[in-house]
N, C-alpha and C positions, 0 to 999 in steps of 0.2 A: 504494500500500500504506500509505503514511503516513497518508492521510486516513482509511482504514479503521481503523487502529490508534488514531487520535485520537477516533474516534466512541465516545461514552459508552454507546451501546446495543449495542456489540459487545465481547465478551470473548474474549481469546486465552488459552488454557492450554496450555503445553507440558508434556505429561505422558504417563504410561502409563495408559490408560483401563482401569479394572477392571470397571465396570458402567455401562450406560445403561438406564434404565427410565422408564416413564411413571407419573406420579402419578395414580392413578385418580380422585381427587377434582377435580383442576384441569386435568388433561391436560398439565401441564408436563412437561418432560424433566428427569430427575434424572441427573446425571453424577457418578460416583465415580471419582476418578483420583488418581494419585500425581504430584505436581508434580516435574519433573525437577530444577529449581534447588534447591528446599528439601528435597525428599524427604518432605514431609508429605502425608498422605492428606486429600483434600478431597471434599466433596459439594456440588455447586452446582445451582441450579434455573435452567432456561432455557426460553424459548418454542420455540426451534429450536436444533438442534445440527448442526454440520458437522464430521465427523471427517476429518482429512487426515493421511496418513502421508507423511513426508518420505522422499526417496530419496537415498541417498548410496552411490555405487559402492564395492564392496569393493576395486576397483583404485585407489582414491585413495591407499592406503597400500602395497599390495603389487601390483606390476606383473606382468602376464602375460608369459611368454617370447615371443620373436619380434620384438623391436624395434618393437612397436606404438606408435603416436602417441596421446597423450592430451591432452584439454582441461585447462585449469587446475583444473577442478572434479573431475577424476578420471575422467570419462566418456571412452570411446574416441572418437577422431575418426572422422567418417563416411566419409572418403575411402577408396577401395579401396587396399590396399597389398599388392602381391605375391600377389594372389588371395585375400586375406583381407578379408572384408566384416564390418563392425561392424553389428549389427542390434538392434532393440528397445531395451530398457532399458539395454543396454550403452552406448548412445550418448546417452541423455537420459531423463528421466522421461516415461513414456507410460502411457496406460491400456491395458487388455488388447487391445481391438479395434485400436488404432493399432499396438501392438507386433506383433500377428499380421499386419497389413497390411504393415508394414515388413519383417518376416521373409519373407513371401511374395514381395514384390518383389525382395528380395536373392537369394532362392533362384532366381527366374527369371533374374536377371542371371548367377548362377553357371552355370546350364544353358546360357544363351546363349554365355557365354565358353567353356565346354567344347565345345559343338557347333560354334561359329564358329571355334574355334582361336585366339582372341585372348587 
């Protein structure tokens, strides 16, 4: 990550994106955003833009009842605990497809546990 941050051809902006549009004359991408650190509104021109939303679990500050175990980053531990299964983005940042696959596999484990009596 440090190499990427030091690359002069890459710009990181931590902010709230208000608008992304194409400059019809150049084809460049114009991004209008509010920088989080300064609060100022900026508009910048880029060749390409990658928008990434960070994930921080709400359980980082407020824990759920039931004595659940948490990672230091606030996500739930994946281990089964008294018939409780942590799934999807409750355990780590995931894309939609991976979250659905994880939830499906845990649902199957629950069914197997109920049917098998374990």
